[in-house]
C-alpha positions as CSV (number, residue, x, y, z in Angstrom):
1,X,48.2,9.2,7.7
2,X,47.7,5.9,9.9
3,X,44.7,7.3,11.2
4,X,43.3,7.2,7.6
5,X,44.3,3.8,6.5
6,X,42.4,2.7,9.9
7,X,39.3,4.1,8.6
8,X,39.8,2.9,5.4
9,X,40.1,-0.4,6.4
10,X,37.5,-0.3,8.7
11,X,34.8,0.6,6.5
12,X,36.1,-1.8,3.7
13,X,35.8,-4.9,6.6
14,X,33.7,-7.7,5.4
15,X,33.2,-8.2,9.4
16,X,31.6,-4.9,9.3
17,X,29.5,-5.9,6.5
18,X,28.4,-8.8,8.3
19,X,27.6,-7.3,11.6
20,X,25.6,-4.0,9.7
21,X,23.5,-6.9,7.8
22,X,22.2,-8.8,11.0
23,X,21.8,-5.3,12.5
24,X,19.2,-4.3,9.6
25,X,17.4,-7.8,9.4
26,X,16.9,-7.5,12.9
27,X,15.8,-3.9,12.9
28,X,13.2,-4.9,10.1
29,X,11.8,-7.8,12.0
30,X,11.6,-5.1,15.0
31,X,10.1,-2.8,12.6
32,X,6.7,-4.8,12.0
33,X,5.8,-3.8,15.8
34,X,6.4,-0.2,15.2
35,X,2.8,1.4,13.5
36,X,3.9,3.3,10.4
37,X,3.0,6.7,8.9
38,X,1.6,9.9,10.1
39,X,-1.3,11.9,8.8
40,X,-0.2,15.2,6.5
41,X,-1.3,17.4,3.8
42,X,-0.3,16.7,0.0
43,X,-3.2,16.8,-2.4
44,X,-6.3,19.1,-1.8
45,X,-8.9,16.7,-0.4
46,X,-7.0,13.8,0.3
47,X,-5.5,12.3,3.4
48,X,-1.8,11.7,3.0
49,X,0.3,9.1,4.9
50,X,4.5,9.5,4.5
51,X,6.3,6.4,5.5
52,X,8.1,9.1,7.7
53,X,8.4,7.0,11.1
54,X,10.5,3.8,11.4
55,X,12.1,3.4,8.1
56,X,13.2,7.2,8.6
57,X,14.1,7.4,11.9
58,X,18.0,7.7,13.1
59,X,18.0,4.2,14.6
60,X,17.5,2.6,10.9
61,X,19.1,5.3,8.4
62,X,22.5,5.2,10.6
63,X,23.4,1.6,10.4
64,X,22.1,2.2,6.4
65,X,24.3,4.8,6.0
66,X,27.0,2.8,7.8
67,X,26.3,0.4,5.0
68,X,26.5,2.1,2.2
69,X,29.9,3.3,2.8
70,X,31.2,-0.2,3.9
71,X,29.7,-1.2,0.2
72,X,31.2,1.8,-1.4
73,X,34.4,1.7,0.3
74,X,34.6,-2.2,-1.1
75,X,33.6,-1.1,-4.9
76,X,36.6,1.4,-4.4
77,X,39.2,-1.0,-2.9
78,X,38.0,-3.2,-5.8
79,X,38.8,-0.9,-8.5
80,X,42.0,0.1,-6.9
81,X,43.6,-3.3,-6.7
82,X,42.1,-4.3,-10.4
83,X,43.8,-1.1,-11.2
84,X,47.4,-2.1,-9.3
85,X,47.0,-5.7,-10.9
86,X,47.1,-7.7,-14.5
87,X,44.3,-10.0,-13.6
88,X,41.5,-10.8,-15.9
89,X,38.8,-8.1,-16.0
90,X,35.5,-9.5,-14.5
91,X,32.8,-6.4,-14.7
92,X,30.0,-8.7,-13.2
93,X,30.9,-8.2,-9.5
94,X,31.3,-4.5,-10.4
95,X,28.0,-3.8,-11.6
96,X,26.2,-6.0,-8.8
97,X,28.4,-3.5,-6.2
98,X,26.9,-0.5,-8.2
99,X,23.8,-1.8,-8.3
100,X,23.3,-2.8,-4.7
101,X,24.5,1.0,-3.9
102,X,22.0,2.6,-6.3
103,X,19.1,0.0,-4.5
104,X,20.0,1.4,-1.3
105,X,20.0,5.1,-2.3
106,X,16.7,4.2,-3.6
107,X,15.1,2.6,-0.8
108,X,16.7,6.0,1.5
109,X,14.7,7.9,-1.6
110,X,11.7,5.9,-0.8
111,X,11.6,5.8,2.7
112,X,11.7,9.9,2.7
113,X,9.9,10.8,-0.2
114,X,7.1,8.0,-0.8
115,X,3.3,9.5,-0.4
116,X,-0.2,7.7,-0.1
117,X,-3.3,9.2,-0.6
118,X,-6.8,7.7,-0.5
119,X,-10.2,8.1,-1.1
120,X,-13.7,7.0,-1.1
121,X,-15.6,7.5,-4.2
122,X,-19.4,6.8,-5.4
123,X,-20.5,6.7,-9.0
124,X,-20.1,10.3,-10.3
125,X,-17.6,11.3,-7.4
126,X,-14.1,13.3,-8.2
127,X,-10.9,13.0,-7.0
128,X,-8.0,15.8,-7.7
129,X,-4.6,13.7,-7.6
130,X,-2.3,16.6,-8.3
131,X,-0.1,17.7,-11.4
132,X,-3.4,18.8,-12.8
133,X,-5.1,15.1,-13.0
134,X,-8.8,14.6,-11.8
135,X,-10.5,10.9,-11.6
136,X,-14.1,10.8,-12.0
137,X,-15.6,7.5,-11.4
138,X,-17.8,6.2,-13.7
139,X,-18.5,2.9,-12.4
140,X,-17.4,0.6,-9.8
141,X,-18.3,-3.7,-9.6
142,X,-18.0,-5.8,-6.7
143,X,-17.4,-9.3,-8.1
144,X,-17.9,-12.5,-6.1
145,X,-17.3,-16.1,-6.5
146,X,-20.1,-18.6,-6.0
147,X,-19.8,-18.6,-2.7
148,X,-20.0,-15.2,-1.9
149,X,-16.5,-14.7,-1.3
150,X,-15.0,-11.6,-3.0
151,X,-13.3,-11.7,-6.8
152,X,-12.8,-8.8,-8.2
153,X,-13.4,-4.8,-7.4
154,X,-13.0,-3.2,-10.4
155,X,-13.3,0.9,-10.5
156,X,-14.0,2.8,-14.1
157,X,-12.9,6.0,-14.4
158,X,-12.2,9.0,-16.7
159,X,-9.0,11.0,-16.6
160,X,-9.2,14.8,-16.7
161,X,-6.6,17.1,-16.9
162,X,-6.3,20.7,-17.1
163,X,-10.4,20.9,-18.7
164,X,-9.7,17.7,-21.0
165,X,-10.4,14.0,-20.6
166,X,-6.7,12.1,-21.6
167,X,-8.1,9.0,-20.5
168,X,-11.5,7.1,-20.7
169,X,-13.3,4.5,-19.3
170,X,-9.8,3.3,-17.6
171,X,-10.5,-0.1,-15.3
172,X,-8.7,0.0,-12.1
173,X,-8.2,-3.6,-10.3
174,X,-6.2,-4.8,-7.5
175,X,-3.4,-5.6,-9.8
176,X,-3.9,-3.3,-12.8
177,X,-3.1,0.7,-11.3
178,X,-3.2,3.4,-13.3
179,X,-0.2,5.2,-13.9
180,X,0.1,8.8,-14.8
181,X,3.4,10.7,-14.6
182,X,4.8,9.2,-11.2
183,X,1.6,8.6,-10.0
184,X,0.1,5.0,-9.7
185,X,-3.6,4.9,-8.7
186,X,-4.1,1.4,-7.5
187,X,-7.8,-0.1,-6.4
188,X,-7.4,-0.9,-2.8
189,X,-11.0,-1.6,-0.9
190,X,-14.5,-1.5,-1.1
191,X,-17.3,-0.4,1.4
192,X,-21.2,0.7,1.7
193,X,-21.9,4.4,3.1
194,X,-25.6,4.4,4.0
195,X,-28.3,5.6,6.2
196,X,-30.8,3.1,8.2
197,X,-33.8,5.4,9.4
198,X,-35.9,4.0,12.3
199,X,-39.0,4.8,14.5
200,X,-39.5,3.5,18.2
201,X,-42.9,2.2,19.3
202,X,-43.8,5.6,19.9
203,X,-42.9,7.1,16.5
204,X,-40.1,9.2,17.3
205,X,-37.0,9.0,15.2
206,X,-34.1,7.3,16.6
207,X,-30.4,8.1,15.4
208,X,-29.5,5.9,12.8
209,X,-27.3,2.9,13.7
210,X,-24.1,2.1,12.1
211,X,-23.1,-1.8,11.5
212,X,-21.7,-2.9,14.4
213,X,-24.6,-1.3,16.6
214,X,-26.7,-3.2,18.5
215,X,-29.8,-3.1,21.0
216,X,-31.0,-5.6,24.1
217,X,-34.8,-7.0,23.9
218,X,-35.1,-8.9,27.1
219,X,-32.7,-12.1,26.5
220,X,-32.1,-11.4,23.0
221,X,-29.5,-8.9,21.5
222,X,-30.3,-7.5,17.8
223,X,-26.8,-6.6,15.8
224,X,-27.3,-4.8,12.9
225,X,-24.9,-6.5,10.3
226,X,-24.5,-5.0,6.9
227,X,-26.3,-3.3,4.1
228,X,-27.1,-5.6,1.4
229,X,-28.3,-4.8,-2.4
230,X,-31.1,-6.6,-3.6
231,X,-31.6,-5.4,-7.2
232,X,-31.9,-1.8,-7.5
233,X,-32.9,-1.3,-3.3
234,X,-30.9,-1.8,-0.7
235,X,-32.1,-3.9,2.8
236,X,-30.5,-4.0,6.3
237,X,-29.3,-7.4,7.6
238,X,-29.8,-8.0,11.2
239,X,-28.7,-10.9,13.7
240,X,-30.4,-12.2,16.9
241,X,-28.2,-14.1,19.5
242,X,-29.6,-15.4,22.6
243,X,-26.6,-16.5,25.1
244,X,-24.0,-15.7,22.8
245,X,-25.4,-18.2,19.8
246,X,-26.9,-17.1,16.8
247,X,-30.6,-17.4,17.0
248,X,-32.3,-15.4,13.9
249,X,-31.0,-13.5,10.6
250,X,-33.5,-11.2,9.0
251,X,-33.2,-9.4,6.2
252,X,-35.1,-5.9,6.7
253,X,-36.8,-3.7,4.1
254,X,-38.5,-0.4,4.6
255,X,-41.8,-1.0,6.7
256,X,-40.3,-4.1,8.2
257,X,-40.0,-4.3,12.1
258,X,-37.1,-5.6,14.3
259,X,-37.5,-5.4,18.3
260,X,-39.5,-2.2,19.0
261,X,-38.4,-0.4,16.2
262,X,-40.1,0.4,12.7
263,X,-37.7,0.5,9.3
264,X,-38.9,3.8,8.0
265,X,-35.9,3.9,5.3
266,X,-32.7,3.0,3.6
267,X,-30.2,4.8,1.8
268,X,-26.9,3.6,0.7
269,X,-24.2,3.5,-1.8
270,X,-21.4,1.8,-2.6
271,X,-18.1,3.4,-2.6
272,X,-14.5,2.2,-3.9
273,X,-11.3,2.9,-1.9
274,X,-8.4,4.1,-4.4
275,X,-5.1,4.8,-3.2
276,X,-2.8,7.1,-5.3
277,X,1.4,6.4,-4.5
278,X,4.0,8.5,-5.8
279,X,7.4,7.0,-5.6
280,X,10.7,8.9,-6.2
281,X,12.5,5.8,-5.3
282,X,10.9,4.0,-8.2
283,X,13.2,4.8,-10.9
284,X,16.5,3.9,-9.3
285,X,15.0,0.8,-7.8
286,X,14.4,-0.6,-11.3
287,X,17.8,0.4,-12.7
288,X,19.5,-1.3,-9.7
289,X,17.8,-4.3,-10.1
290,X,19.0,-4.0,-13.8
291,X,22.4,-3.6,-13.1
292,X,22.5,-6.7,-10.2
293,X,21.1,-8.9,-12.5
294,X,23.3,-8.0,-15.5
295,X,26.3,-8.3,-13.2
296,X,25.2,-11.8,-11.6
297,X,24.6,-13.2,-15.0
298,X,28.2,-11.6,-16.2
299,X,29.4,-13.5,-13.0
300,X,28.0,-16.5,-13.8
301,X,29.1,-16.8,-17.8
302,X,32.6,-15.8,-17.0
303,X,32.8,-18.6,-14.2
304,X,31.3,-21.0,-16.8
305,X,33.9,-20.2,-19.3
306,X,36.8,-20.4,-16.7
307,X,35.1,-23.8,-15.6
308,X,35.1,-25.0,-19.4
309,X,38.7,-23.9,-19.9
């Protein structure tokens, strides 16, 4: 009996709560140095990143479980003490405690069950995202500010389920995701897939370079920087540096030369990066936030009432 009482007092201790909060904060700071996720299979034709590493490891889950027990024992102790005494009922702190318990549960559910899948799609391509849904990319816009910096990415998609179009021409933007039965699809990136065809001075084909590749010519270094769109055609931008300093930038089209090479063709297309997220902890998280907010408001109102009287 004494052992049970000691265990009960241990788990409802405020000191334990303070220690566990400090430990959890330190672990969260430590997690910034730990790579997250590992590839696994989720939906067909997709690569998955499950958040199944640090935040689902024992080193993190054990203190979280202890803090959950501590918070639960404190909540039960509060209900028991209030039932034994005739004091004014204050439901605000009760709602806060219950909300925090649900919030921790939601965090654990997210850590163990959240899944992410990413696709790179060109116009006209499709991706299956599970639950019978298929996305078809109708168009992609990459908008820039006047100074050339990125302003907005917009992927317009059709949503088809079991052969029937359910959503037509939906614009997915960075802060405007598409939500489908527990799955949220976000605009995450933009890229260009292309092939730059070159021939050397003897007319032989050269292995297509990728942006970032370079070759040396005397004291110069030519770097293939990027594909660029010029109206309906694509160009290739090269930069020449001498002694590490930029000396020249050239925009090349088929037929142009760079060093000993001749550009014979440029085939490129813009691709959008879409990310689908399934988070089973979202619903309990929203419930928890509602309970905590309501509890804090009730506590504030009751204290204001006590002060005024």
